[in-house]
C-alpha positions as CSV (number, residue, x, y, z in Angstrom):
1,M,-20.1,13.9,4.2
2,V,-17.1,13.9,6.2
3,A,-18.2,17.1,8.4
4,F,-18.0,14.4,11.0
5,A,-14.6,14.4,13.2
6,V,-13.0,10.5,13.2
7,A,-11.3,11.0,16.0
8,W,-13.3,8.3,17.4
9,C,-11.2,6.2,16.2
10,L,-8.0,7.7,16.5
11,A,-7.9,8.2,20.2
12,M,-5.3,6.3,21.1
13,S,-1.3,6.4,20.4
14,V,-0.6,4.1,17.1
15,T,-3.5,3.3,14.6
16,V,-1.7,1.3,11.9
17,I,-4.1,1.5,8.0
18,V,-3.4,-1.9,5.9
19,G,-4.5,-2.6,3.2
20,A,-6.5,-5.6,3.4
21,Q,-6.6,-7.1,0.0
22,W,-4.3,-7.1,-3.0
23,G,-3.6,-3.5,-2.7
24,D,-5.2,-0.6,-4.6
25,E,-7.8,-0.7,-1.9
26,G,-8.0,2.9,-1.8
27,K,-5.8,3.8,1.2
28,G,-4.6,7.0,-0.1
29,K,-8.1,8.2,0.2
30,I,-8.2,6.8,3.9
31,V,-5.5,7.6,5.4
32,D,-6.3,11.4,4.1
33,L,-9.0,11.4,5.5
34,M,-8.4,10.1,8.9
35,G,-5.2,12.1,8.7
36,Q,-7.1,15.2,9.9
37,E,-7.1,14.3,13.0
38,V,-3.8,12.8,13.6
39,D,-0.8,14.7,14.4
40,I,2.0,11.9,12.6
41,V,1.5,9.8,9.5
42,A,3.8,7.3,8.8
43,R,5.0,5.3,6.0
44,Y,6.3,1.9,6.8
45,Q,7.5,0.1,4.0
46,G,7.6,-0.7,0.4
47,G,8.7,2.0,-2.3
48,A,7.7,4.1,-5.2
49,N,6.0,0.9,-6.5
50,A,3.0,1.9,-4.8
51,G,0.7,4.8,-5.7
52,H,-1.7,6.7,-3.2
53,T,-4.4,8.7,-4.8
54,I,-6.0,11.3,-2.9
55,V,-8.5,13.5,-4.3
56,I,-9.5,17.1,-3.1
57,E,-11.9,19.1,-4.3
58,G,-12.2,17.4,-7.6
59,R,-8.1,17.7,-8.2
60,Q,-6.4,14.4,-8.3
61,H,-3.0,13.9,-6.5
62,V,-0.7,10.9,-7.1
63,L,2.0,9.9,-4.0
64,H,4.3,7.3,-4.3
65,L,6.5,7.6,-1.3
66,I,5.4,10.7,1.1
67,P,2.5,9.9,3.2
68,S,-1.2,11.0,2.3
69,G,-1.5,12.9,5.6
70,I,1.0,16.0,3.6
71,F,-2.3,17.6,2.8
72,T,-3.8,18.5,6.1
73,P,-1.7,21.4,7.2
74,G,0.4,21.3,10.4
75,V,0.1,17.2,10.4
76,R,3.8,15.9,10.4
77,C,5.1,12.6,7.9
78,V,7.3,10.2,8.1
79,I,9.6,8.0,5.7
80,G,10.5,5.1,8.3
81,N,13.7,2.5,7.6
82,G,11.3,0.0,6.5
83,A,11.0,2.2,3.5
84,V,13.3,2.0,0.2
85,I,13.6,5.6,-0.9
86,D,14.0,6.4,-4.5
87,P,16.3,9.9,-4.9
88,A,14.6,11.2,-8.3
89,A,11.0,10.0,-7.2
90,L,11.4,11.2,-3.5
91,M,12.6,15.1,-5.1
92,D,9.8,14.8,-8.0
93,E,7.0,14.6,-4.9
94,I,8.1,17.6,-3.3
95,R,8.9,19.8,-6.3
96,M,5.1,18.5,-6.9
97,L,3.9,19.8,-3.7
98,D,5.6,22.9,-3.7
99,D,3.8,23.8,-6.9
100,C,0.8,23.0,-5.2
101,G,1.7,25.1,-2.4
102,I,2.0,22.5,0.0
103,E,4.8,22.8,2.3
104,T,7.1,20.5,3.0
105,R,9.7,21.7,5.1
106,G,9.4,21.1,8.4
107,R,6.8,18.6,8.2
108,L,8.5,15.8,5.9
109,F,10.7,13.8,7.8
110,V,13.2,10.5,6.3
111,S,14.7,8.2,8.4
112,H,18.5,8.3,8.2
113,R,18.6,4.2,8.3
114,A,16.3,4.0,5.2
115,H,17.9,2.5,2.6
116,L,18.3,3.9,-1.1
117,I,17.7,2.9,-4.4
118,M,20.6,3.2,-6.7
119,P,20.5,2.9,-10.6
120,Y,22.0,-0.6,-10.7
121,H,18.6,-1.8,-8.7
122,K,16.6,-0.4,-11.3
123,L,18.4,-2.7,-14.1
124,L,18.4,-5.6,-11.9
125,D,14.8,-5.6,-11.2
126,K,14.1,-5.6,-15.1
127,A,16.8,-8.0,-16.0
128,Y,15.5,-10.4,-13.4
129,D,12.2,-10.3,-14.6
130,E,13.0,-10.5,-18.3
131,H,15.5,-13.6,-17.6
132,R,12.9,-15.1,-15.2
133,T,12.9,-19.2,-15.8
134,G,9.6,-19.5,-13.7
135,P,6.6,-17.5,-13.5
136,A,7.1,-13.6,-14.3
137,I,6.2,-12.5,-11.2
138,G,5.3,-8.6,-12.7
139,T,7.2,-6.4,-11.3
140,T,6.7,-2.6,-11.7
141,G,10.6,-2.1,-12.3
142,R,11.2,0.7,-9.8
143,G,13.8,-1.8,-8.3
144,I,12.3,-2.6,-5.0
145,A,13.1,-6.1,-4.9
146,P,16.9,-5.9,-5.8
147,A,17.3,-2.9,-3.0
148,Y,15.7,-5.1,-0.8
149,I,18.1,-8.3,-2.0
150,D,20.9,-5.7,-0.9
151,K,19.6,-4.8,2.2
152,S,19.3,-8.8,3.2
153,N,22.9,-8.8,2.0
154,R,24.1,-6.6,4.6
155,M,25.5,-4.5,1.4
156,G,22.6,-1.9,1.1
157,I,23.1,1.9,0.7
158,R,21.4,3.7,3.6
159,I,20.9,7.4,3.8
160,V,23.4,7.9,6.4
161,D,25.9,6.5,4.5
162,L,25.5,9.9,2.2
163,L,27.4,11.9,5.2
164,D,31.0,10.5,4.9
165,R,32.0,10.6,1.0
166,S,34.8,8.4,1.2
167,M,33.3,5.5,2.7
168,L,30.5,6.2,-0.1
169,E,32.6,5.7,-2.6
170,Q,34.3,2.6,-0.8
171,K,30.9,0.8,-0.7
172,L,29.4,2.1,-3.9
173,R,32.9,1.2,-5.6
174,A,32.3,-2.2,-4.0
175,N,28.7,-3.0,-4.7
176,I,28.8,-1.6,-8.2
177,D,31.6,-3.8,-9.4
178,Q,29.8,-6.5,-8.5
179,H,26.4,-5.3,-9.8
180,N,28.2,-4.5,-13.0
181,A,29.7,-8.4,-13.6
182,V,26.0,-9.6,-13.0
183,L,24.7,-7.0,-15.2
184,R,27.3,-7.2,-18.0
185,K,28.4,-11.3,-18.2
186,I,25.1,-12.8,-17.3
187,Y,22.3,-9.8,-19.3
188,G,24.8,-8.4,-21.4
189,V,24.0,-4.8,-19.8
190,D,26.4,-1.9,-20.4
191,S,28.5,-1.0,-17.1
192,L,27.6,2.0,-15.2
193,N,29.9,4.7,-14.5
194,I,30.8,4.6,-10.5
195,N,31.9,8.8,-10.3
196,E,28.6,9.5,-12.1
197,I,26.5,7.9,-9.7
198,I,28.4,9.3,-6.7
199,D,28.3,12.7,-7.7
200,Q,24.3,11.7,-8.6
201,Y,24.0,11.0,-5.1
202,L,25.5,13.2,-3.1
203,S,24.1,15.9,-4.8
204,F,20.4,14.1,-3.8
205,D,22.1,14.8,-0.2
206,H,22.5,18.3,-0.3
207,K,18.8,18.4,-1.1
208,I,17.6,15.5,0.7
209,D,19.6,16.8,3.6
210,P,16.6,19.2,5.6
211,Y,14.8,16.0,5.7
212,I,16.4,13.7,7.7
213,T,16.5,12.3,10.6
214,D,16.2,9.7,13.2
215,T,12.6,9.2,12.9
216,S,12.2,6.5,15.3
217,A,13.4,8.5,18.2
218,L,11.1,11.2,16.9
219,L,8.1,8.7,16.7
220,I,8.9,7.1,20.3
221,D,9.3,11.0,21.8
222,A,5.8,12.0,20.2
223,I,3.7,9.0,21.5
224,A,5.4,9.7,25.0
225,D,4.1,12.9,24.1
226,G,0.4,12.0,24.0
227,K,0.7,12.7,20.2
228,R,-1.9,10.5,17.4
229,V,0.1,8.0,15.3
230,L,-1.1,6.6,12.2
231,A,0.8,4.1,10.6
232,E,0.5,3.8,6.6
233,G,1.2,0.7,4.9
234,A,1.7,0.3,1.0
235,Q,0.2,-2.6,-0.9
236,G,-1.9,-5.0,0.6
237,A,-1.8,-7.7,3.4
238,L,-2.1,-10.6,0.4
239,L,0.9,-9.5,-1.3
240,D,3.1,-9.2,2.2
241,L,6.1,-11.6,1.6
242,D,6.0,-13.9,4.5
243,H,1.7,-14.1,4.8
244,G,0.9,-13.6,1.1
245,T,0.5,-15.3,-2.2
246,Y,4.2,-16.4,-2.3
247,P,6.1,-16.0,-4.8
248,F,3.5,-13.6,-6.6
249,V,4.4,-11.3,-3.5
250,T,5.9,-7.5,-2.9
251,S,9.3,-7.9,-1.2
252,S,8.2,-6.3,2.1
253,N,5.9,-6.6,4.6
254,P,2.8,-5.0,4.2
255,V,0.9,-6.4,7.1
256,S,-0.3,-4.9,10.8
257,G,2.9,-6.2,12.1
258,G,5.6,-4.4,9.7
259,A,4.8,-1.0,11.3
260,C,7.0,-1.9,14.2
261,T,10.0,-2.7,12.1
262,G,9.2,-0.3,9.8
263,L,9.2,2.6,12.3
264,G,11.2,1.2,15.1
265,I,8.3,1.7,17.5
266,P,7.4,-0.7,20.1
267,P,4.2,-3.2,19.3
268,T,3.0,-1.7,22.8
269,T,2.5,1.5,21.1
270,V,0.2,-0.1,18.4
271,D,-3.4,0.1,19.8
272,C,-5.9,-0.2,16.8
273,V,-5.4,-1.7,13.3
274,W,-7.9,-0.2,10.3
275,G,-7.8,-2.6,7.5
276,V,-8.7,-1.1,4.2
277,V,-11.3,-3.1,1.7
278,K,-12.5,-2.8,-1.8
279,A,-16.1,-3.7,-2.2
280,Y,-14.9,-6.4,-4.5
281,N,-11.7,-7.5,-5.7
282,T,-8.5,-6.6,-7.9
283,R,-5.5,-7.5,-8.6
284,V,-2.4,-6.0,-10.9
285,G,0.3,-8.1,-12.6
286,N,0.3,-12.0,-12.2
287,G,0.0,-14.3,-9.4
288,P,-3.2,-16.4,-8.2
289,F,-6.9,-14.7,-7.9
290,P,-9.6,-17.0,-7.0
291,T,-12.6,-15.0,-8.2
292,E,-11.4,-13.6,-11.0
293,L,-13.8,-13.0,-13.8
294,H,-13.8,-12.6,-17.6
295,D,-17.1,-11.4,-18.6
296,E,-19.3,-8.3,-19.0
297,V,-19.1,-7.9,-14.9
298,S,-15.0,-7.7,-15.1
299,E,-15.5,-5.3,-18.0
300,L,-18.2,-2.9,-15.7
301,L,-16.1,-2.9,-12.9
302,G,-12.7,-2.2,-14.5
303,R,-14.8,0.6,-16.4
304,E,-16.7,1.7,-13.5
305,G,-14.1,1.7,-11.3
306,A,-11.4,3.3,-13.0
307,E,-9.2,0.1,-12.6
308,F,-5.7,0.8,-13.8
309,G,-2.3,0.7,-11.7
310,T,-1.6,4.1,-10.0
311,T,2.5,3.4,-10.6
312,T,2.0,0.8,-13.9
313,G,-0.7,2.3,-15.5
314,R,-1.8,-1.6,-16.1
315,P,-5.2,-2.7,-16.3
316,R,-6.3,-4.2,-12.9
317,R,-7.9,-8.0,-12.9
318,C,-11.3,-7.8,-11.5
319,G,-13.8,-10.1,-9.5
320,W,-16.4,-10.6,-6.7
321,L,-15.6,-10.1,-3.1
322,D,-13.3,-12.8,-1.6
323,L,-14.7,-13.2,1.7
324,W,-12.5,-15.7,2.4
325,A,-9.6,-14.3,1.4
326,L,-10.4,-11.1,3.8
327,R,-10.9,-12.9,6.6
328,Y,-7.4,-14.1,6.8
329,S,-6.2,-10.6,6.4
330,V,-8.7,-9.5,9.3
331,R,-7.3,-12.3,11.3
332,L,-4.1,-11.7,10.5
333,N,-3.6,-8.1,10.8
334,G,-5.5,-8.1,13.8
335,I,-7.7,-5.6,11.9
336,S,-10.9,-4.7,14.4
337,K,-12.3,-1.6,12.0
338,I,-13.1,-1.5,8.2
339,A,-12.9,1.1,6.2
340,L,-15.4,0.1,2.9
341,T,-14.1,1.2,-0.5
342,K,-15.7,1.9,-4.2
343,L,-19.1,0.6,-3.0
344,D,-20.8,2.9,-5.7
345,V,-19.1,0.9,-8.4
346,L,-21.8,-2.1,-7.9
347,N,-24.2,0.8,-8.2
348,K,-25.0,-0.9,-12.1
349,L,-25.2,-4.7,-11.2
350,P,-28.3,-6.5,-10.3
351,E,-26.7,-9.2,-8.6
352,L,-24.0,-9.5,-6.4
353,K,-22.0,-12.6,-5.4
354,V,-19.8,-13.3,-2.2
355,C,-17.2,-16.0,-2.0
356,V,-17.2,-17.8,1.3
357,G,-14.7,-21.0,1.1
358,Y,-12.8,-23.0,-1.0
359,R,-12.8,-26.8,-1.8
360,Y,-10.2,-28.3,-3.2
361,G,-9.4,-32.0,-4.0
362,G,-13.3,-32.6,-3.2
363,K,-12.7,-30.9,0.9
364,D,-13.7,-28.0,2.3
365,L,-10.2,-25.8,3.2
366,K,-10.2,-24.9,6.6
367,T,-7.9,-21.5,6.0
368,F,-6.8,-20.1,3.4
369,P,-3.8,-21.7,2.1
370,A,-0.2,-21.7,1.5
371,E,0.3,-23.4,-1.6
372,T,-0.2,-21.5,-4.7
373,S,-1.8,-24.5,-6.5
374,M,-4.3,-24.4,-4.3
375,L,-4.8,-20.8,-5.0
376,E,-4.8,-21.4,-8.8
377,A,-7.8,-23.5,-9.8
378,P,-10.1,-23.5,-6.5
379,E,-13.7,-24.5,-6.5
380,L,-15.4,-21.8,-4.5
381,L,-18.0,-21.6,-2.7
382,Y,-20.2,-18.5,-3.7
383,E,-23.3,-16.8,-2.1
384,T,-25.4,-14.7,-4.3
385,M,-26.6,-11.7,-2.8
386,S,-29.4,-8.7,-4.5
387,G,-27.9,-5.4,-5.6
388,W,-29.5,-2.2,-5.4
389,N,-29.2,-1.3,-8.9
390,C,-29.5,2.5,-8.4
391,S,-27.3,5.4,-8.0
392,L,-25.5,6.5,-4.7
393,D,-24.5,10.0,-5.9
394,D,-27.5,11.5,-3.2
395,V,-26.7,9.2,-0.4
396,T,-25.4,11.2,2.7
397,S,-25.4,8.8,5.6
398,F,-25.7,5.1,6.2
399,A,-29.1,5.2,6.9
400,A,-29.7,6.4,3.5
401,L,-28.6,3.9,1.6
402,P,-30.5,1.1,-0.3
403,D,-31.5,-2.1,2.0
404,A,-29.3,-4.2,-0.1
405,A,-26.6,-1.8,0.4
406,R,-26.6,-2.3,4.1
407,A,-27.2,-6.1,3.6
408,Y,-24.2,-6.5,1.9
409,I,-22.4,-4.2,4.1
410,R,-23.3,-6.0,7.7
411,R,-22.8,-9.8,5.2
412,I,-18.8,-8.6,5.2
413,E,-18.7,-7.7,9.0
414,E,-20.5,-10.8,10.1
415,F,-18.2,-13.3,8.0
416,V,-15.0,-11.2,8.5
417,G,-15.4,-10.9,12.0
418,A,-14.6,-7.0,12.0
419,R,-16.9,-3.9,11.8
420,I,-17.1,-1.2,9.0
421,E,-17.0,2.0,10.1
422,L,-16.6,4.0,7.1
423,V,-18.0,3.5,3.1
424,S,-16.7,5.5,0.6
425,L,-18.8,6.8,-2.1
426,G,-16.5,8.2,-4.6
427,P,-12.9,9.6,-4.9
428,D,-14.0,13.1,-3.2
429,R,-13.2,12.8,0.7
430,H,-16.8,14.3,1.2
431,R,-18.5,11.0,-0.5
432,T,-17.5,9.5,2.7
433,V,-20.0,8.0,4.8
434,R,-19.9,6.8,8.8
435,V,-21.7,3.8,9.3
436,D,-24.3,3.9,12.1
437,A,-24.1,1.4,15.1
């Protein structure tokens, strides 16, 4: 079904792909698919707390840091300065790809400005969450937030710092002394050995050195040469640090605007923004989820959609598609094209609901609210639509979809103001159809 070329959607300089919900929308598959028609795929934020699953000829591959375009021969992959790098996770992924016969040397490039996740970041992450006095955020424990905190505090360790051992040792001693005091005196965690960490990260430097470069210059030069770049975000827009359901958010900016700062490219180079949208809603961890269900429909969605976190293994919360939140995300990101995923998960439902508005305190809300309290228990305005109640296994074109499925797609487009161009009907590459005009 993907024999058609997708160059029709990627003919411009930079295309940004964002998750338009709370993450887990299926970005890995879509980036892998579109990556077949570009020159470079670049990851612009997040760390190993994100998981992108790609299924090729029935074999499942999971990536946390390396862009999903790595499975397409000849495509170069970039991890930008906006990401935070866990050395162990990165080397594990490189080894996994090598074992699969996927070449990374000369194809994978990591920004020398990217910040490193240190052992104390992981300890702090767990300690913060365990001792938090307010509501638990539900962190993955991968050290992401503490690494970004150090970055903002101007005490982070960047990959470029590995080049000078004496300077690295000086910075690490200052950081570890400070963090050891917090870990030991406040959280009762044993102190870390400074010399062991220095040796460990210098060893990592030798392994990672062939991949390190000025990725901003690489990308700007490539764009000037007419190369096509696909910018890949992690998590989802509703988890954005500034625009998501704060404080239940990630520590970086998954929205499309984050692509420019996270890759070091000018905003004038971005020509198109795609949103990846799941045909229903899910969320991992804590935080408001207005359309969440706690019934047999939720159980069906979780079972049919295999809704377990790629990184954490935690079961995802499931609910009806929230068009009100999605329209907010479309406007926020400037999304003009949508890839709709997991439509097949709805096959067994005779009736579907979509949320088209929130009411709070007896008043219809005009926009998606910033106040978490308004998202905890709003009155939801639903539309009910007919399901198709049949398998989509034999569907190979948009025209072959049941009338009810096509009506569902058209209603999403109409409400959010963006066109659905691709529909995924299963995890494998070939289970994708292009939506006809």
